[in-house]
All heavy atoms as an XYZ file, in Angstrom:
984
protein
N     -65.142     50.953     65.990
C     -64.392     50.277     67.032
C     -65.030     48.930     67.376
O     -64.337     47.955     67.522
C     -64.325     51.167     68.263
O     -63.706     50.486     69.311
N     -66.344     48.915     67.490
C     -67.042     47.667     67.785
C     -66.897     46.677     66.628
O     -66.688     45.485     66.848
C     -68.516     47.956     68.049
O     -69.213     46.754     68.229
N     -66.983     47.173     65.406
C     -66.823     46.320     64.231
C     -65.410     45.762     64.165
O     -65.208     44.571     63.894
C     -67.153     47.093     62.952
C     -66.966     46.321     61.648
C     -67.901     45.119     61.617
C     -67.183     47.222     60.457
N     -64.412     46.593     64.433
C     -63.020     46.141     64.404
C     -62.777     45.060     65.454
O     -62.101     44.061     65.187
C     -62.079     47.321     64.626
N     -63.348     45.248     66.635
C     -63.198     44.254     67.697
C     -63.858     42.942     67.298
O     -63.290     41.865     67.492
C     -63.815     44.781     69.010
O     -63.154     45.990     69.371
C     -63.684     43.766     70.123
N     -65.039     43.022     66.720
C     -65.758     41.824     66.290
C     -64.972     41.078     65.221
O     -64.861     39.849     65.264
C     -67.156     42.204     65.757
O     -67.862     42.874     66.793
C     -67.928     40.979     65.316
N     -64.416     41.800     64.257
C     -63.614     41.176     63.192
C     -62.370     40.519     63.782
O     -62.027     39.382     63.442
C     -63.243     42.215     62.110
C     -62.217     41.655     61.142
C     -64.490     42.660     61.357
N     -61.671     41.217     64.692
C     -60.459     40.669     65.309
C     -60.766     39.398     66.089
O     -60.042     38.396     65.990
C     -59.805     41.709     66.214
N     -61.835     39.404     66.867
C     -62.217     38.221     67.640
C     -62.602     37.082     66.693
O     -62.237     35.924     66.927
C     -63.369     38.548     68.617
C     -63.957     37.284     69.221
C     -62.881     39.477     69.710
N     -63.301     37.389     65.619
C     -63.677     36.368     64.639
C     -62.460     35.713     63.999
O     -62.414     34.484     63.845
N     -61.457     36.517     63.668
C     -60.227     35.975     63.077
C     -59.497     35.083     64.085
O     -59.057     33.976     63.755
C     -59.317     37.115     62.579
C     -59.953     37.803     61.371
C     -57.921     36.605     62.237
C     -59.265     39.089     60.944
N     -59.393     35.547     65.320
C     -58.714     34.759     66.357
C     -59.424     33.424     66.590
O     -58.779     32.381     66.698
C     -58.661     35.544     67.676
C     -57.745     36.745     67.633
C     -57.844     37.520     68.928
C     -57.126     38.835     68.857
N     -57.231     39.591     70.121
N     -60.747     33.461     66.689
C     -61.511     32.237     66.916
C     -61.346     31.264     65.739
O     -61.210     30.063     65.947
C     -62.994     32.566     67.114
C     -63.286     33.380     68.346
S     -63.233     32.426     69.836
C     -64.757     31.540     69.691
N     -61.356     31.795     64.529
C     -61.184     30.950     63.348
C     -59.825     30.264     63.358
O     -59.724     29.064     63.091
C     -61.360     31.790     62.064
O     -62.659     32.385     62.081
C     -61.194     30.939     60.822
N     -58.776     31.012     63.669
C     -57.430     30.434     63.716
C     -57.354     29.331     64.766
O     -56.800     28.256     64.515
C     -56.376     31.538     63.987
C     -55.020     30.942     64.316
C     -56.273     32.479     62.802
N     -57.930     29.562     65.933
C     -57.891     28.557     67.003
C     -58.657     27.309     66.606
O     -58.178     26.179     66.780
C     -58.427     29.149     68.319
C     -57.442     30.185     68.865
C     -58.692     28.060     69.355
C     -57.960     30.981     70.039
N     -59.842     27.472     66.044
C     -60.650     26.315     65.643
C     -59.960     25.538     64.522
O     -59.919     24.296     64.549
C     -62.080     26.758     65.238
C     -62.849     25.621     64.580
C     -62.832     27.278     66.456
N     -59.375     26.238     63.554
C     -58.653     25.551     62.468
C     -57.470     24.772     63.031
O     -57.217     23.632     62.640
C     -58.209     26.557     61.382
C     -57.208     25.940     60.430
C     -59.411     27.076     60.614
N     -56.734     25.375     63.973
C     -55.604     24.682     64.590
C     -56.061     23.413     65.285
O     -55.455     22.346     65.121
C     -54.886     25.598     65.588
C     -53.836     24.900     66.397
C     -52.608     24.602     65.834
C     -54.077     24.523     67.704
C     -51.629     23.941     66.566
C     -53.123     23.870     68.449
C     -51.888     23.583     67.882
N     -57.132     23.493     66.060
C     -57.614     22.327     66.810
C     -58.114     21.243     65.862
O     -57.741     20.071     66.003
C     -58.709     22.731     67.820
C     -59.376     21.510     68.433
C     -58.133     23.621     68.914
N     -58.920     21.620     64.884
C     -59.499     20.620     63.973
C     -58.416     20.003     63.085
O     -58.317     18.771     62.974
C     -60.630     21.245     63.128
C     -61.095     20.301     62.045
C     -61.792     21.637     64.023
N     -57.585     20.833     62.458
C     -56.544     20.310     61.573
C     -55.490     19.541     62.364
O     -55.031     18.477     61.948
C     -55.903     21.445     60.785
N     -55.102     20.076     63.518
C     -54.085     19.426     64.328
C     -54.525     18.088     64.887
O     -53.701     17.200     65.115
N     -55.812     17.917     65.101
C     -56.325     16.658     65.663
C     -55.981     15.461     64.785
O     -55.813     14.349     65.279
C     -57.835     16.753     65.864
N     -55.833     15.680     63.487
C     -55.501     14.591     62.575
C     -54.035     14.174     62.675
O     -53.650     13.138     62.139
C     -55.835     14.981     61.130
C     -57.304     15.115     60.887
C     -57.899     16.362     60.826
C     -58.108     13.990     60.739
C     -59.261     16.500     60.609
C     -59.475     14.110     60.524
C     -60.050     15.376     60.454
N     -53.205     14.975     63.315
C     -51.774     14.702     63.412
C     -51.327     14.355     64.832
O     -50.139     14.204     65.088
C     -50.978     15.920     62.919
C     -51.188     16.222     61.466
C     -52.214     17.056     61.065
C     -50.370     15.651     60.502
C     -52.418     17.326     59.728
C     -50.567     15.922     59.158
C     -51.593     16.758     58.767
N     -52.266     14.227     65.753
C     -51.943     13.941     67.151
C     -51.324     12.554     67.264
O     -51.776     11.600     66.636
C     -53.217     14.050     68.021
C     -53.024     13.413     69.377
C     -53.621     15.496     68.173
N     -50.276     12.488     68.088
C     -49.633     11.211     68.412
C     -49.947     10.913     69.881
O     -49.364     11.531     70.775
C     -48.125     11.315     68.207
C     -47.732     11.624     66.792
C     -46.236     11.869     66.700
C     -45.924     12.475     65.350
N     -44.911     13.494     65.432
N     -50.859      9.981     70.154
C     -51.265      9.713     71.541
C     -50.109      9.333     72.467
O     -50.194      9.542     73.672
C     -52.270      8.565     71.417
C     -52.788      8.678     70.017
C     -51.637      9.196     69.198
N     -49.023      8.804     71.920
C     -47.889      8.438     72.774
C     -47.253      9.668     73.436
O     -46.553      9.543     74.448
C     -46.823      7.653     71.990
C     -46.236      8.366     70.794
C     -46.984      8.105     69.483
O     -48.116      7.581     69.509
O     -46.410      8.443     68.438
N     -47.520     10.866     72.903
C     -47.020     12.084     73.537
C     -47.716     12.362     74.870
O     -47.216     13.145     75.673
C     -47.191     13.298     72.616
C     -46.196     13.311     71.484
O     -45.126     12.723     71.580
N     -46.548     13.977     70.404
N     -48.852     11.754     75.104
C     -49.595     11.968     76.350
C     -49.173     11.001     77.454
O     -49.798     10.955     78.514
C     -51.096     11.842     76.111
C     -51.658     12.936     75.264
C     -51.261     14.241     75.229
C     -52.733     12.823     74.349
N     -52.032     14.944     74.339
C     -52.947     14.098     73.774
C     -53.540     11.783     73.937
C     -53.927     14.345     72.827
C     -54.517     12.033     72.984
C     -54.704     13.297     72.446
N     -48.143     10.203     77.208
C     -47.679      9.242     78.211
C     -46.332      9.689     78.754
O     -45.381      9.789     77.979
C     -47.573      7.847     77.593
C     -47.257      6.789     78.620
O     -47.762      6.905     79.747
O     -46.502      5.866     78.290
N     -46.213     10.020     79.988
C     -47.212     10.011     81.044
C     -48.108     11.248     80.967
O     -47.648     12.331     80.601
C     -46.375     10.040     82.323
C     -45.148     10.799     81.935
C     -44.901     10.447     80.489
N     -49.364     11.052     81.318
C     -50.321     12.167     81.233
C     -49.979     13.258     82.240
O     -50.076     14.437     81.943
C     -51.751     11.662     81.435
C     -52.789     12.678     81.081
C     -53.017     13.017     79.763
C     -53.531     13.300     82.060
C     -53.968     13.955     79.419
C     -54.496     14.245     81.731
C     -54.708     14.570     80.400
N     -49.588     12.857     83.448
C     -49.086     13.809     84.447
C     -47.686     13.333     84.807
O     -47.517     12.373     85.554
C     -49.991     13.872     85.692
C     -51.379     14.334     85.284
C     -49.388     14.805     86.740
C     -52.381     14.375     86.404
N     -46.661     13.985     84.253
C     -45.281     13.536     84.494
C     -44.860     13.699     85.948
O     -45.428     14.495     86.695
C     -44.449     14.451     83.593
C     -45.373     15.405     82.955
C     -46.758     15.137     83.409
N     -43.850     12.942     86.332
C     -43.314     13.025     87.692
C     -42.790     14.429     87.953
O     -42.214     15.073     87.068
C     -42.185     12.018     87.886
C     -42.647     10.574     87.900
C     -43.549     10.275     89.081
O     -43.267     10.737     90.196
O     -44.542      9.550     88.880
N     -42.957     14.876     89.182
C     -42.524     16.213     89.579
C     -41.006     16.262     89.686
O     -40.391     15.408     90.317
C     -43.154     16.591     90.912
O     -42.771     17.888     91.281
N     -40.386     17.254     89.025
C     -38.942     17.446     89.124
C     -38.601     18.324     90.319
O     -37.557     18.179     90.928
C     -38.408     18.066     87.837
C     -38.544     17.143     86.641
C     -38.047     17.768     85.358
O     -37.575     18.925     85.380
O     -38.140     17.106     84.321
N     -39.469     19.266     90.603
C     -39.369     20.150     91.758
C     -40.764     20.715     91.972
O     -41.636     20.565     91.124
C     -38.348     21.264     91.535
C     -38.685     22.162     90.340
C     -37.603     23.179     90.037
O     -36.526     22.760     89.614
O     -37.875     24.366     90.242
N     -40.974     21.390     93.101
C     -42.311     21.893     93.390
C     -42.761     22.873     92.296
O     -42.066     23.833     91.981
C     -42.360     22.589     94.753
C     -43.753     22.995     95.124
C     -44.651     22.065     95.609
C     -44.175     24.302     94.953
C     -45.944     22.418     95.935
C     -45.474     24.675     95.265
C     -46.352     23.721     95.758
N     -43.918     22.600     91.712
C     -44.488     23.470     90.687
C     -43.977     23.191     89.285
O     -44.375     23.848     88.335
N     -43.105     22.204     89.142
C     -42.561     21.869     87.827
C     -42.938     20.422     87.516
O     -42.307     19.491     87.994
C     -41.038     22.047     87.825
C     -40.438     22.045     86.473
N     -40.580     23.108     85.601
C     -39.697     21.121     85.810
C     -39.946     22.828     84.480
N     -39.408     21.633     84.588
N     -44.016     20.252     86.753
C     -44.616     18.959     86.433
C     -45.300     18.382     87.668
O     -45.409     19.033     88.694
C     -43.615     17.981     85.824
C     -42.897     18.496     84.600
C     -41.519     18.398     84.485
C     -43.595     19.092     83.572
C     -40.863     18.869     83.371
C     -42.948     19.574     82.452
C     -41.577     19.454     82.353
O     -40.931     19.930     81.251
N     -45.805     17.183     87.569
C     -46.500     16.538     88.677
C     -47.763     17.290     89.085
O     -48.218     18.215     88.401
N     -48.338     16.872     90.215
C     -49.576     17.508     90.684
C     -49.334     18.935     91.131
O     -50.211     19.787     90.984
C     -50.209     16.676     91.797
C     -50.956     15.507     91.237
C     -50.588     14.202     91.265
C     -52.177     15.563     90.503
N     -51.506     13.437     90.598
C     -52.501     14.247     90.123
C     -53.029     16.592     90.121
C     -53.628     13.939     89.392
C     -54.172     16.269     89.393
C     -54.463     14.954     89.038
N     -48.145     19.225     91.657
C     -47.873     20.608     92.047
C     -47.822     21.508     90.813
O     -48.208     22.668     90.870
C     -46.571     20.713     92.845
O     -45.454     20.362     92.052
N     -47.379     20.970     89.683
C     -47.392     21.724     88.429
C     -48.802     21.957     87.916
O     -49.112     23.010     87.361
N     -49.667     20.957     88.120
C     -51.072     21.106     87.722
C     -51.721     22.220     88.540
O     -52.429     23.081     87.996
C     -51.836     19.771     87.898
C     -53.328     19.970     87.711
C     -51.305     18.724     86.934
N     -51.469     22.229     89.853
C     -52.031     23.270     90.718
C     -51.468     24.642     90.330
O     -52.207     25.633     90.261
C     -51.737     22.963     92.207
C     -52.371     21.630     92.609
C     -52.192     24.093     93.099
C     -53.870     21.576     92.463
N     -50.179     24.702     90.049
C     -49.563     25.976     89.652
C     -50.188     26.510     88.361
O     -50.550     27.677     88.260
C     -48.060     25.783     89.465
C     -47.335     27.013     89.035
C     -45.853     26.731     88.895
N     -45.178     27.876     88.309
C     -44.114     27.795     87.568
N     -43.564     26.621     87.330
N     -43.580     28.870     87.057
N     -50.329     25.648     87.372
C     -50.926     26.058     86.094
C     -52.383     26.459     86.284
O     -52.846     27.438     85.687
C     -50.820     24.929     85.078
N     -53.103     25.734     87.128
C     -54.509     26.068     87.390
C     -54.646     27.443     88.021
O     -55.579     28.186     87.710
C     -55.141     25.027     88.307
O     -55.113     23.768     87.703
N     -53.734     27.781     88.899
C     -53.805     29.102     89.542
C     -53.540     30.209     88.533
O     -54.136     31.281     88.611
C     -52.833     29.188     90.714
O     -51.494     29.122     90.260
N     -52.675     29.958     87.569
C     -52.412     30.958     86.532
C     -53.638     31.124     85.640
O     -54.046     32.240     85.320
C     -51.179     30.555     85.698
C     -49.921     30.614     86.576
C     -51.033     31.448     84.472
C     -48.700     29.985     85.947
N     -54.243     30.013     85.261
C     -55.422     30.057     84.400
C     -56.591     30.714     85.119
O     -57.401     31.413     84.518
C     -55.792     28.631     83.924
C     -54.667     28.044     83.094
C     -57.091     28.636     83.151
C     -54.255     28.889     81.911
N     -56.682     30.535     86.429
C     -57.754     31.155     87.202
C     -57.775     32.665     86.966
O     -58.828     33.265     86.767
C     -57.579     30.853     88.689
C     -58.489     31.658     89.571
C     -59.822     31.318     89.693
C     -58.016     32.769     90.253
C     -60.678     32.064     90.500
C     -58.854     33.520     91.056
C     -60.186     33.172     91.181
N     -56.616     33.287     86.960
C     -56.563     34.730     86.781
C     -56.954     35.145     85.363
O     -57.421     36.252     85.144
C     -55.187     35.279     87.170
C     -54.969     35.251     88.650
C     -54.134     34.309     89.213
C     -55.638     36.132     89.481
C     -53.957     34.260     90.588
C     -55.471     36.099     90.847
C     -54.624     35.155     91.404
N     -56.801     34.256     84.405
C     -57.261     34.552     83.053
C     -58.781     34.627     83.009
O     -59.356     35.422     82.263
C     -56.761     33.488     82.083
N     -59.446     33.829     83.842
C     -60.901     33.822     83.863
C     -61.498     35.016     84.603
O     -62.666     35.315     84.446
C     -61.426     32.523     84.481
C     -61.351     31.360     83.537
C     -60.388     30.381     83.683
C     -62.242     31.256     82.479
C     -60.316     29.321     82.805
C     -62.170     30.204     81.599
C     -61.207     29.242     81.770
O     -61.142     28.195     80.899
N     -60.715     35.688     85.403
C     -61.231     36.853     86.126
C     -61.704     37.936     85.158
O     -62.629     38.678     85.443
C     -60.173     37.397     87.111
C     -60.003     36.409     88.245
C     -60.558     38.758     87.650
C     -58.956     36.783     89.256
N     -61.108     37.991     83.989
C     -61.495     38.980     82.990
C     -62.933     38.844     82.514
O     -63.486     39.774     81.928
N     -63.548     37.717     82.771
C     -64.925     37.528     82.325
C     -65.923     38.364     83.107
O     -67.070     38.478     82.714
C     -65.313     36.050     82.361
C     -64.685     35.270     81.254
C     -63.521     34.561     81.465
C     -65.233     35.288     79.989
C     -62.932     33.865     80.436
C     -64.645     34.595     78.950
C     -63.486     33.882     79.178
N     -65.487     38.950     84.197
C     -66.399     39.832     84.914
C     -66.655     41.106     84.114
O     -67.571     41.864     84.416
C     -65.884     40.153     86.310
C     -64.654     41.058     86.282
O     -64.030     41.180     85.213
O     -64.329     41.623     87.335
N     -65.871     41.329     83.070
C     -66.106     42.479     82.193
C     -67.469     42.381     81.510
O     -68.051     43.395     81.125
C     -65.006     42.580     81.149
N     -67.973     41.166     81.384
C     -69.303     40.970     80.797
C     -70.354     41.691     81.638
O     -71.339     42.205     81.116
C     -69.623     39.463     80.686
C     -71.038     39.234     80.217
C     -68.644     38.783     79.756
N     -70.125     41.754     82.933
C     -71.109     42.380     83.814
C     -71.233     43.878     83.567
O     -72.265     44.471     83.892
C     -70.752     42.157     85.293
O     -69.480     42.742     85.562
C     -70.722     40.682     85.622
N     -70.215     44.498     82.982
C     -70.298     45.939     82.708
C     -71.305     46.242     81.612
O     -71.783     47.368     81.512
C     -68.927     46.513     82.312
O     -68.471     45.852     81.125
C     -67.913     46.327     83.425
N     -71.631     45.245     80.821
C     -72.611     45.436     79.752
C     -74.038     45.195     80.231
O     -74.983     45.293     79.452
C     -72.294     44.518     78.583
N     -74.208     44.890     81.498
C     -75.532     44.558     82.026
C     -76.537     45.690     81.838
O     -77.715     45.448     81.576
C     -75.431     44.184     83.500
N     -76.079     46.919     81.959
C     -76.991     48.056     81.832
C     -77.551     48.183     80.419
O     -78.622     48.748     80.224
C     -76.276     49.341     82.217
N     -76.850     47.643     79.441
C     -77.289     47.738     78.046
C     -78.196     46.575     77.652
O     -78.703     46.545     76.538
C     -76.070     47.770     77.135
C     -75.163     48.953     77.407
C     -73.867     48.877     76.620
O     -73.819     48.136     75.634
O     -72.923     49.567     77.005
N     -78.395     45.644     78.537
C     -79.183     44.465     78.247
C     -80.670     44.727     78.509
O     -81.032     45.468     79.416
C     -78.696     43.314     79.126
O     -79.481     42.186     78.921
N     -81.529     44.080     77.717
C     -82.971     44.227     77.906
C     -83.434     43.499     79.161
O     -84.321     43.954     79.871
C     -83.720     43.683     76.687
C     -83.564     44.531     75.458
C     -84.343     43.953     74.298
C     -84.122     44.795     73.047
N     -84.816     44.253     71.888
N     -82.861     42.335     79.405
C     -83.249     41.524     80.560
C     -81.981     41.043     81.268
O     -81.572     39.889     81.115
C     -84.091     40.337     80.088
C     -84.604     39.483     81.231
O     -84.528     39.923     82.398
O     -85.066     38.361     80.943
N     -81.320     41.906     82.039
C     -80.035     41.538     82.643
C     -80.099     40.338     83.580
O     -79.140     39.585     83.679
C     -79.600     42.794     83.399
C     -80.727     43.737     83.363
C     -81.723     43.257     82.372
N     -81.215     40.136     84.248
C     -81.324     38.999     85.168
C     -81.218     37.667     84.430
O     -80.735     36.677     84.984
C     -82.634     39.069     85.928
N     -81.640     37.639     83.192
C     -81.566     36.432     82.386
C     -80.343     36.437     81.474
O     -79.649     35.429     81.352
C     -82.844     36.284     81.545
C     -82.838     35.015     80.728
O     -82.444     33.964     81.206
N     -83.245     35.111     79.480
N     -80.076     37.567     80.834
C     -79.021     37.642     79.831
C     -77.618     37.539     80.413
O     -76.732     36.919     79.819
C     -79.143     38.941     79.033
C     -80.428     39.015     78.236
O     -81.063     37.951     78.034
O     -80.820     40.122     77.819
N     -77.403     38.155     81.558
C     -76.069     38.181     82.144
C     -75.563     36.787     82.541
O     -74.456     36.405     82.134
C     -76.041     39.134     83.332
C     -74.672     39.548     83.823
C     -73.878     40.231     82.724
C     -74.830     40.478     85.011
N     -76.316     36.005     83.298
C     -75.829     34.649     83.623
C     -75.623     33.791     82.378
O     -74.671     33.025     82.294
C     -76.927     34.070     84.507
C     -77.641     35.247     85.063
C     -77.552     36.310     84.012
N     -76.518     33.947     81.400
C     -76.389     33.180     80.165
C     -75.119     33.572     79.422
O     -74.373     32.705     78.952
C     -77.620     33.402     79.262
O     -78.788     33.035     79.994
C     -77.530     32.586     77.990
N     -74.843     34.858     79.328
C     -73.641     35.332     78.637
C     -72.373     34.848     79.336
O     -71.422     34.400     78.681
C     -73.648     36.854     78.556
N     -72.343     34.930     80.646
C     -71.171     34.476     81.394
C     -70.989     32.965     81.236
O     -69.874     32.485     80.999
C     -71.277     34.873     82.879
C     -71.154     36.395     83.012
C     -70.216     34.182     83.710
C     -71.398     36.928     84.406
N     -72.078     32.221     81.340
C     -72.014     30.769     81.185
C     -71.441     30.387     79.820
O     -70.526     29.572     79.722
C     -73.406     30.162     81.375
C     -73.469     28.702     81.069
C     -72.997     27.764     81.970
C     -73.998     28.261     79.854
C     -73.057     26.412     81.679
C     -74.062     26.914     79.562
C     -73.583     25.986     80.470
N     -71.982     30.960     78.759
C     -71.530     30.613     77.418
C     -70.105     31.081     77.142
O     -69.321     30.365     76.511
C     -72.494     31.155     76.357
C     -73.705     30.284     76.232
C     -74.960     30.547     76.682
C     -73.758     28.977     75.661
N     -75.798     29.491     76.425
C     -75.089     28.507     75.796
C     -72.835     28.152     75.058
C     -75.493     27.263     75.335
C     -73.237     26.902     74.606
C     -74.544     26.473     74.749
N     -69.749     32.266     77.597
C     -68.380     32.745     77.346
C     -67.365     31.886     78.092
O     -66.323     31.527     77.536
C     -68.239     34.211     77.727
O     -68.460     34.412     79.099
N     -67.663     31.513     79.330
C     -66.755     30.632     80.065
C     -66.706     29.239     79.443
O     -65.631     28.640     79.334
C     -67.192     30.525     81.527
C     -66.861     31.713     82.406
C     -67.515     31.566     83.777
C     -65.370     31.870     82.555
N     -67.834     28.721     79.034
C     -67.875     27.392     78.426
C     -67.106     27.317     77.124
O     -66.314     26.387     76.905
N     -67.320     28.295     76.264
C     -66.621     28.306     74.975
C     -65.122     28.487     75.188
O     -64.304     27.783     74.577
C     -67.198     29.412     74.059
C     -68.617     29.034     73.636
C     -66.309     29.636     72.845
C     -69.392     30.164     72.977
N     -64.740     29.394     76.062
C     -63.319     29.630     76.330
C     -62.646     28.392     76.911
O     -61.533     28.043     76.522
C     -63.139     30.800     77.290
O     -63.634     31.969     76.713
N     -63.327     27.728     77.831
C     -62.761     26.519     78.435
C     -62.602     25.417     77.396
O     -61.569     24.740     77.349
C     -63.648     26.036     79.600
O     -63.717     27.085     80.574
C     -63.097     24.779     80.235
N     -63.605     25.232     76.550
C     -63.524     24.203     75.510
C     -62.384     24.489     74.537
O     -61.626     23.580     74.168
C     -64.858     24.119     74.759
N     -62.238     25.743     74.126
C     -61.146     26.091     73.220
C     -59.789     25.912     73.891
O     -58.845     25.406     73.286
C     -61.305     27.534     72.722
C     -62.460     27.777     71.769
C     -62.604     29.260     71.456
C     -62.270     26.982     70.485
N     -59.676     26.325     75.148
C     -58.425     26.165     75.881
C     -58.043     24.686     75.987
O     -56.901     24.301     75.741
C     -58.540     26.786     77.273
C     -57.257     26.706     78.043
C     -56.255     27.644     77.866
C     -57.033     25.670     78.949
C     -55.070     27.563     78.556
C     -55.850     25.586     79.640
C     -54.871     26.529     79.445
O     -53.687     26.435     80.131
N     -59.009     23.843     76.339
C     -58.742     22.410     76.455
C     -58.389     21.809     75.098
O     -57.472     20.986     74.997
C     -59.950     21.700     77.057
C     -60.163     22.034     78.517
S     -61.695     21.350     79.195
C     -61.460     19.607     78.925
N     -59.094     22.213     74.053
C     -58.798     21.697     72.720
C     -57.392     22.042     72.275
O     -56.650     21.182     71.785
N     -56.998     23.293     72.458
C     -55.638     23.712     72.080
C     -54.611     22.960     72.917
O     -53.592     22.490     72.395
C     -55.475     25.241     72.224
C     -54.014     25.653     72.113
C     -56.289     25.967     71.168
N     -54.870     22.809     74.204
C     -53.922     22.109     75.087
C     -53.747     20.654     74.670
O     -52.620     20.158     74.578
C     -54.392     22.178     76.533
O     -54.441     23.497     76.972
N     -54.843     19.960     74.430
C     -54.751     18.557     74.038
C     -54.072     18.393     72.679
O     -53.249     17.496     72.502
C     -56.128     17.888     74.035
C     -56.579     17.452     75.387
C     -57.706     18.009     75.966
C     -55.888     16.488     76.095
C     -58.121     17.614     77.225
C     -56.295     16.079     77.357
C     -57.418     16.645     77.925
N     -54.394     19.250     71.732
C     -53.776     19.134     70.409
C     -52.287     19.467     70.480
O     -51.455     18.758     69.917
C     -54.511     20.011     69.370
C     -53.721     20.108     68.076
C     -55.893     19.436     69.092
N     -51.940     20.549     71.187
C     -50.519     20.912     71.283
C     -49.694     19.811     71.918
O     -48.617     19.467     71.424
C     -50.346     22.210     72.079
C     -50.563     23.439     71.248
S     -50.333     24.978     72.157
C     -48.786     24.766     72.960
N     -50.171     19.245     73.026
C     -49.409     18.184     73.682
C     -49.499     16.866     72.929
O     -48.676     15.980     73.139
C     -49.873     17.988     75.139
O     -51.271     17.722     75.155
C     -49.546     19.207     75.973
N     -50.468     16.731     72.051
C     -50.542     15.550     71.194
C     -49.632     15.660     69.986
O     -49.160     14.655     69.455
N     -49.343     16.864     69.556
C     -48.446     17.072     68.418
C     -46.979     17.019     68.827
O     -46.135     16.518     68.085
C     -48.725     18.427     67.755
C     -50.089     18.606     67.101
C     -50.252     20.032     66.593
C     -50.268     17.622     65.952
N     -46.675     17.570     69.989
C     -45.289     17.633     70.454
C     -45.225     17.188     71.905
O     -46.139     17.454     72.684
C     -44.756     19.061     70.318
N     -44.147     16.522     72.268
C     -43.964     16.093     73.656
C     -43.887     17.323     74.550
O     -43.328     18.354     74.159
C     -42.695     15.254     73.777
C     -42.648     14.448     75.019
N     -41.954     14.857     76.130
C     -43.232     13.265     75.340
C     -42.096     13.954     77.078
N     -42.872     12.974     76.625
N     -44.436     17.210     75.750
C     -44.537     18.363     76.648
C     -43.184     18.997     76.944
O     -43.096     20.190     77.204
C     -45.246     17.981     77.948
C     -44.459     17.039     78.829
C     -43.618     17.539     79.822
C     -44.560     15.664     78.679
C     -42.891     16.681     80.634
C     -43.843     14.814     79.476
C     -43.004     15.319     80.452
O     -42.284     14.478     81.246
N     -42.114     18.233     76.900
C     -40.789     18.789     77.196
C     -40.319     19.771     76.133
O     -39.438     20.586     76.395
C     -39.752     17.658     77.346
O     -39.757     16.874     76.142
C     -40.070     16.783     78.542
N     -40.902     19.716     74.953
C     -40.509     20.620     73.862
C     -41.283     21.934     73.885
O     -40.960     22.857     73.135
C     -40.736     19.939     72.511
C     -39.987     18.630     72.266
C     -40.447     18.006     70.954
C     -38.492     18.871     72.272
N     -42.315     22.016     74.717
C     -43.221     23.162     74.667
C     -42.894     24.276     75.658
O     -43.632     25.256     75.732
C     -44.662     22.688     74.866
C     -45.171     21.715     73.800
C     -46.552     21.216     74.161
C     -45.163     22.355     72.431
N     -41.805     24.167     76.400
C     -41.425     25.201     77.366
C     -40.600     26.281     76.670
O     -39.460     26.559     77.024
C     -40.658     24.586     78.528
N     -41.193     26.875     75.651
C     -40.542     27.906     74.836
C     -41.514     29.065     74.664
O     -42.708     28.927     74.920
C     -40.128     27.341     73.458
C     -39.058     26.273     73.601
C     -41.322     26.786     72.713
N     -41.031     30.215     74.196
C     -41.945     31.356     74.003
C     -43.003     31.136     72.913
O     -44.032     31.779     72.921
C     -41.006     32.502     73.597
C     -39.660     32.106     74.097
C     -39.625     30.612     74.046
N     -42.750     30.225     71.978
C     -43.684     29.993     70.869
C     -44.081     28.514     70.776
O     -43.802     27.841     69.794
C     -43.074     30.459     69.553
C     -41.728     29.816     69.267
O     -41.154     29.170     70.178
O     -41.250     29.929     68.128
N     -44.788     27.996     71.787
C     -45.094     26.562     71.807
C     -46.006     26.100     70.669
O     -45.884     24.967     70.212
C     -45.760     26.353     73.172
C     -46.304     27.687     73.538
C     -45.340     28.688     72.953
N     -46.887     26.964     70.191
C     -47.780     26.546     69.112
C     -46.997     26.319     67.816
O     -47.274     25.385     67.069
C     -48.901     27.574     68.908
C     -50.095     27.007     68.196
S     -51.496     28.140     68.152
C     -52.276     27.750     69.693
N     -46.009     27.159     67.577
C     -45.156     26.989     66.393
C     -44.374     25.687     66.502
O     -44.270     24.928     65.533
C     -44.200     28.204     66.240
C     -43.194     27.964     65.125
C     -44.985     29.464     65.981
N     -43.830     25.404     67.675
C     -43.089     24.167     67.891
C     -43.992     22.961     67.656
O     -43.600     21.990     67.004
C     -42.485     24.134     69.314
C     -41.901     22.765     69.629
C     -41.433     25.215     69.466
N     -45.213     23.017     68.153
C     -46.152     21.904     67.983
C     -46.461     21.675     66.505
O     -46.470     20.536     66.038
C     -47.437     22.176     68.764
N     -46.675     22.741     65.752
C     -46.967     22.606     64.322
C     -45.752     22.041     63.589
O     -45.885     21.180     62.717
C     -47.406     23.962     63.717
C     -47.464     23.896     62.207
C     -48.765     24.370     64.279
N     -44.553     22.496     63.948
C     -43.342     21.978     63.310
C     -43.156     20.495     63.608
O     -42.722     19.739     62.745
C     -42.123     22.766     63.775
C     -42.059     24.164     63.194
C     -40.942     25.010     63.802
O     -40.319     24.583     64.805
O     -40.698     26.108     63.265
N     -43.485     20.063     64.821
C     -43.363     18.658     65.188
C     -44.355     17.789     64.440
O     -44.099     16.602     64.253
C     -43.570     18.491     66.705
C     -42.443     19.039     67.545
C     -41.155     18.269     67.324
O     -41.128     17.047     67.413
N     -40.093     18.984     67.035
N     -45.457     18.356     64.011
C     -46.468     17.580     63.275
C     -45.977     17.224     61.883
O     -46.458     16.270     61.284
C     -47.775     18.361     63.185
N     -45.035     17.998     61.369
C     -44.502     17.711     60.045
C     -45.079     18.625     58.976
O     -45.913     19.493     59.262
N     -44.661     18.413     57.757
C     -45.062     19.314     56.662
C     -46.554     19.265     56.331
O     -47.081     20.185     55.728
C     -44.221     18.848     55.475
C     -43.824     17.455     55.800
C     -43.761     17.358     57.292
N     -47.235     18.199     56.712
C     -48.665     18.101     56.413
C     -49.500     19.152     57.127
O     -50.546     19.569     56.633
N     -49.062     19.615     58.291
C     -49.800     20.607     59.046
C     -49.211     22.000     58.872
O     -49.908     22.989     58.999
C     -49.842     20.240     60.535
C     -50.672     21.133     61.444
C     -52.134     21.146     61.011
C     -50.560     20.699     62.887
N     -47.930     22.087     58.586
C     -47.251     23.393     58.486
C     -47.508     24.026     57.120
O     -46.625     24.128     56.294
C     -45.768     23.214     58.738
N     -48.723     24.466     56.904
C     -49.048     25.132     55.649
C     -49.028     26.571     55.899
O     -49.172     27.467     55.342
C     -50.390     24.714     55.055
C     -51.384     24.205     56.030
C     -51.675     22.908     56.265
C     -52.225     24.948     56.936
N     -52.640     22.800     57.234
C     -52.995     24.040     57.669
C     -52.387     26.288     57.213
C     -53.909     24.418     58.624
C     -53.303     26.670     58.166
C     -54.052     25.730     58.867
């Protein structure tokens, strides 16, 4: 079970890193203009949309407290636990930001309000990325 989880996480991380690195070569910076679009209604674009999205992402980070359940298995929990939480949050945040910047650089933000935004972003990049 532990091996299967490790393999699954490794595959997911590889796919995300490949998407970010390969997609970066196809980014169109004009897709980022405007960087924060005008608000159409409360919570839909604009600063209210940024706050709404931030609140959703906040709940995704709550899951990192699961790291604390492994504290009893650690040799030095006072040192290992903060380090593990710091690195897991840092890596996750960097990957999240990388995917967000690449996706919005590949496709205009108005095209990404679909159930499969990553597929749409890859299709917008053209045949060079859609391998």
